[in-house]
N, C-alpha and C positions, 0 to 999 in steps of 0.2 A: 504493499500499500504506499510506500514511499519511494518508488522505484517506476521509473516510465522508460519506456524505449524497448525494442526487441533487439537490435543490433547495436545501435547508439543509445546506450542505457544509462538513465540520470537517478542515481540515488542521495536522497538529501537527509541532512539531519539538522537539530539545534531548535532552540526555542527563543522567543524574543528576548528575554531577560537573562538566559542562559550564558555562559562564556562564549559561545562562538555559534555560528551559523556556517554550514559546509556540506562537503557532498563529493560523490566518487563519479568521474564519469568514467564508463567504460566503452570500447568500442571506437574510441577516437581514432582515425586513420592516421598509420606511420608517416613521419617525414612532414607534417604540415607546421609552416612557421608559428610560433606562438608569439602572438603579439601582447606583451602584458600590457601596454598603454593602452591596446584598442579595449582589452576586458576590462581596464578599470574605468576606461570611460562610459563603458557600459553601465558598469556599477554607479557611476557619479550621474547617471540619468536618472536612476531608480533612487538615490540616495535622498533621505529627509534632509530637509533644512535649506534646500535649493534655492527658496525663492517665497514670497510671503503670502502665497496661497497653497503651500506646504506646511507640514508638522514641522515645529521648532524642533525637535530631536536632532540634535548634534553628534552625527555618526559618519567619522572620515571613510568607513566601509572600505578598508584595504584589503585586497585579495591576497592570500598568500597559496602559493601553486607547490604543493608537498610532494608530488611524484609525476611519472609519465611525461617529464620533460628533460632534454639533455641538447645542450650548446644551442637552446631556442627552437628547438624542433620537438614535435611528439615522437614517442618512443613506440606508440601502439599500444603501451603498456597503461594500466587506469591512472588516470588524472585526479589525485586527492587534493583537495583545497579548503582554505577556512577563511571566514571574516569574523575577525574578533569584535565582540560587543564592547562598547567603551561607555556609553551614556546613559546607562539603564537610571530611571528613577524609581524604581519598585516599590517605595512608600507611597507613590502616587494610586495605587492601586489596592492598598490596605484596606479601604472601605468596602472594596469589590469580592474579599475573601470568601464571604457566606451567602453572596446575592448573585442570580442570574441575570445578566446583562440583555435586555431586549435584542432578539435579532443575533446574538452572537452565538457561538459554540458551547457556551459555559453549561448550559443544560444538557445538550446532547453527548457532551464529552463525560460529565458526572454519570448519566444514567448508561454509557458504554462502558466507563472504566472504571468507574469508582473513585475516580481521583481526576484533578485538572490542577494546572498551573496557572494561577488567577492573575498573573504578572503580565500584565499588556497582550494577555491572550495564550501564552506560551505557544504550542507548537501551530495553534489557530491563526497566529499573527500574520498578517501581509507581510512582516519583517522576512518570513523564509523565503520569500520570493528572489531574495538576493542568490542563493542559490541556483535559482532559474534561469538569473542573469548571466552568471559566471558561466553556466553548461550552454545557454544561449549563446554567449560571444563566442565559445567554441565552435559551437556546430557552424555560426557565421563565417569563422578564417576557413571552414573547409567548404562552404556554400559559395564563399568568395571566390575561390579558385575554379567553380562550377560554373559563375556566371550568373547566379541566382544571388537577387537581391529582395530583402525585404524592408518595409516601410510600413510603420503604424502611424497613426495619426489621431487626434481628439476630434470628433465630427459634430459632437452633441454634448452640450453641458446645460440640463434642466430642459427647457423649452427651447433654446437657442441651438440651431442645427446648421450646418453648412447646406445651401441652396442647392449645389450640384456634385456631381460623384468625383473621383478622383481626377478622371482626364482634364477636369479642367482646373486644376491647381498645379502650383510648383511644390512638390513634396519636399524639395530641399529645405522650404522656408519653416518647414515644420520645428525646427530646434531655435528658431528667431524668437520666440516668447515662451512666458512661462507655464502658458497652457498647453502647448504642444499643438496648435493647429496652425494650417498653410495658408488660412486665410486672416491677414493680421486685423481688418475691421471685427471679424466674427470674434477672432481672439481676444480682443478688447472688450467687448461685451460678455463674453463669458467669464474672463479675469474678474470683472465689476460683478458678476452675480455670485462667483463663487466667495468674494471678500464681503458680499453683502450677506450672505448665507451665514459664513461666518462671525461675522458681528454679530448675528441672532444666536448663538450658539448651536446653528443647524447646521445639517449636511445636505448636500445636493449628489445627482449621478448624472449617468451621460452614456454618451457610446463611444468606442474605438473603433475606426477603421484601421483594415490592415491589407497591403497589396504586396503581392507576391511576383516577381517579374523572373523570367527565364528560366521559369521551371519545365523541365523536358515533358515530353509524352511520356506515360507509362506508369508512374508513380500512385500507388494505391493498388488495394486487393477489389475483386468482384463482389465479394459477401458479407463479413462480417468486418474487414478492416478496410472500406472504404476511405480514402482519401479524406474525404470532408468530415468523416465519423472520426478520424483520428485527431482532424484539427478542431471540432467541437468538442471531443472529450478533453483534449488539452486546455483549450479556453475554459471549459466549464468547471474545470479544475483551480483556477486562479480565483482567489478570493475575492466575494464581493459581486462575481458573475453573476447573470441573472437569463443571460440570453446569448444564442449564437446562431447567425444565418449567412450564407454565402450566394454569392451570385447575388440575382433578384430579389432571393429570400422571400418574406410574406408578402412584397408587392407584386410578386407573381401571379397570386391568386386572382388577381382584378383582370387579366387579361386572356385571350383565346390562345390556343396552340399555335395558330396560325402568325400569332405576335410574338409568341414566344421562344420557337425552334430556332435555334442558331444553325441557320443553313452552312452547308459545307462549299466550298471553293478552292481552284486550285492558283497559287501564287506564282511567282518565277521559280525556275529549278523544279518544277513538278511538287512543291510543297503544299499538302493538303492544309487548310484552314478553313474556321467559319468567319464569316462575315458581322456577326455579332457574338455578344459574349455573354448572354443572359445567365448562361449554367455557372458563371463564375469559374472559369478555367477547369471544371470538372464534370464529367460524364462518365454515367454508370460507374462511378466511386474512383475512376480513375483520370490523372490529372491527362489534358488534351494539349498544352503546347500553350494554351492561351494565359494571359493573366489571371491568377488565383486572386480572387478579393473576398473580404467577408467581414462583418461586423461583431462586435462584440458588445451587449449593454450590461453594464454596472450598476446596483443599486446605489444609494445615498449609505455613507458611511455608517454602520450602527453606532459607534459611539458620539454621543450627544453630548454638550456641554450646558444643559438643561436638564431640570427635573423630570424622571418619568417613573414612571408606576411599575414594580413588580414583586417577584416575590423571593424570598430567600432558599436556602438550601432545606431549612425546615418546614416549608411550604408557608410562610408566614408571609402577609401581605406587607409590602414596604416601599420605601421611594429611593431611589437612587441620581445621584448627580456626580457625573465623572469628573475624575480630576486629571491634569497630566496636558500633553501635546498630542493633538490628533488632525489628521487631515479633514476637511472639511468636503474635502472632493478627490478622488481616489484618481481620477483621471490621469493628471499631467504625471504622477508617478508610475502610473499602469501601462503607458505606451512601449516602455522597454520589455515590461514584463510580456504584453501581447508578441513582441517579435521575437523573445527570446524562444517562447512556449512554439512558435510557428517554425522557426528555425531548427528547435530539437524534433520535431515532427516530420518537416521535410526533409533532414539530412535521414532519420532513420528510415524513413520511406524508401529515399534514393538507396541507403545502402542494401535495404532488403532487396530492391529490384535490382542491383549489381550482382548481388550475391548468387540470383536464381534465374534471370532471365537472359542478360546478356552481358556477357565478358569483355567485350570492347565497350562498353558503357563505364568508363570509369574514370577516376580522377587524372 
């Protein structure tokens, strides 16, 4: 339950207020240049305290690679890594020791395991996504050599949404603002909304869109390991995610088949392609060579800096007012997490394809 992947396998460990967050990546191809600065950059995109609209928890989130790398290249052996926790304020959670926080994992963890770490949510904390970002960065280093690029961005916060799909935006501008939206005017509106919600001690959700370019034909399996099912499972495993759709998604239900079908055509050099991409780059559960794009819905953060009704572990009605440092909106810091899970999933699917389908289809 702490491992994802079949060939590119990622196992994570750690708690929000423990000594460290870490993991083991097995199945990393040998001979890949390990750019530690790039890995750290990916962590910096996720780290707390990076802007006025994120949590003020001050963590450097410095990654330490413990194994699997020699003279700057991957050896093919497991890559172990840790990121040490440095700025825990565990006392902020003392009033939550015997209280079930609304919409958190407190109640379900207690019922399932009979014990829970109340400090910042323990294992259920979004801080655990550090391990996903490290593993995702390693996967991106491999995908880079294959010409596969992954870009995610904030496309909606609350009721403020981009008016067009990804084709209409310069996605290189995503990192130009704190909310990670490629449309600067919309980004300003989103930031103002988050600041307003934060001032009220409340939270807000939204949508992240992800685009995968350069993915070859043939990734994914036709039955229980469809590529979109793998991507959906990866995204739905991220904290606070409540929905996943790819291609035209739910919008497709209002159209006719004659409008939705992606008609085949032949381009130069007799390459078969489609005139449209309503399918989101996946047909029959297998990538078709078009851009893969999907959207991930995030609920409002469950921790509110205002009083809420709840019950304690003894079943007594009580109230809770959270203390500490929390995000009013998870979207800005979740963008690199979505990219990381997409990279892990695509690389694993690629390695499965390579191992069983086509020996010439390699790095």
